[in-house]
Structure formats: structure tokens, C-alpha cells
N, C-alpha and C positions, 0 to 999 in steps of 0.2 A: 230144119229147126221148127218151122211152123207146125209140123205134125206133133212134135213133142210139146209145143206150147199149148196146142188145143186141148191136150189132156192133162194140163197142169194148172194149179191155182196160183203159183208164184214162181219166181226165178229159182228159188231153192228147190221147190218141188220139181220143176222142169229139169234142173241139173241132176237131181237124184234119179228121175225117170230115164234120162239120157244115159247116165252111168250104168244103170241096171240093164238097159237094152244092149248097149255096146259091149259090156263085159260078158253078158250072157251069150251073145252071138260069137264073140271071140272064143269063149270057153267051149262052146259047142263045136266050133270049127276046128279047134286045136284040143280035142278032148284027151289026147295022150299026154299033155303037159300037166305037171303037178302044180297046183295053185295053192297058195296059203289061205289062211282065214280072212285076212284083210284083202278086200276086193275093191280095186279102183281101176280105172282105165290104165293108168300108168303102171301099176303093179302087174296087171294081167299082161300088158304088152311087154314089160320087162321080162317076165317069166317065159313068154313065147320066144322073145329074142334070145334069151339065155339058152333055151333048149334047141331052137331051130335056126337061129341066126336070121330070122325073118324080120325084115324092116317094114315099117308102115309109113304111109303118107296119109295124113288126115286132112280132108277137105270139108270145111264147114260152110255149106251153102246158106245164104241168108243169115249170117252171123249177126248182123245188125238188127234183125227182127226183135231180138230180146229187148233192145233199148227202145224200139218203137212201141212194142206191145205192153211193156211193163214200165211205162214212163214214171209212175209214182213209187216204184219199189227201189228206193235208194239203197237200202241194206243189201238187197239181192244184187244190184249192180256193183256194189262195193265187193261182194264176195266173188263175182266174176273177175273183176280186175285183180284181186288178190290171187285167185287161181291162175290167171294168165301170167302174173309176175313171178310166181313161185314154181310154175311148171306143173 
């Protein structure tokens, strides 16, 4: 997480960067899967699962770093909680 945070100005920027990197890596690894125009971690993983029946386990190391480093970004923290609650 801290690698993504070092290259980001806010929580929203960090989440966008993280999404871009993870989805890009998955699409490269599973290049034979057809992806739609909407790209998110969830949609990419769903397409891979639908095509390959490949399951994923996501481990987020230092997940709490966001709350330590962006203490004053209340809107960004709220968006993280909403994302967690809605999947």
C-alpha cells in the first residue's frame, strides 16, 4: 500500500492508481479473456472467473496505512468505507 501512496496525492488518487495497476496486470496475465469497456478490479476478476473459473485471494498488506497517512482526508476515507461496504 505504501508504494501506491508514495505516488499519490490523495486517497482517491491512490485508489485510482491501485485500480489501474491491478487491472492492467490481470489483463496482461489473462490476455485471452475478453474485457468490456468498464474496467474495475471487480469486473476484470469477474470476467476472468467467468472464462477460466480462476478464483482469487486478495491480501492487502498495510491496509491501515491509508488511515495513518491521510489523516485529514475525510472524504477519501468515506469513499474507502463505501467501497468496502458495497464490494
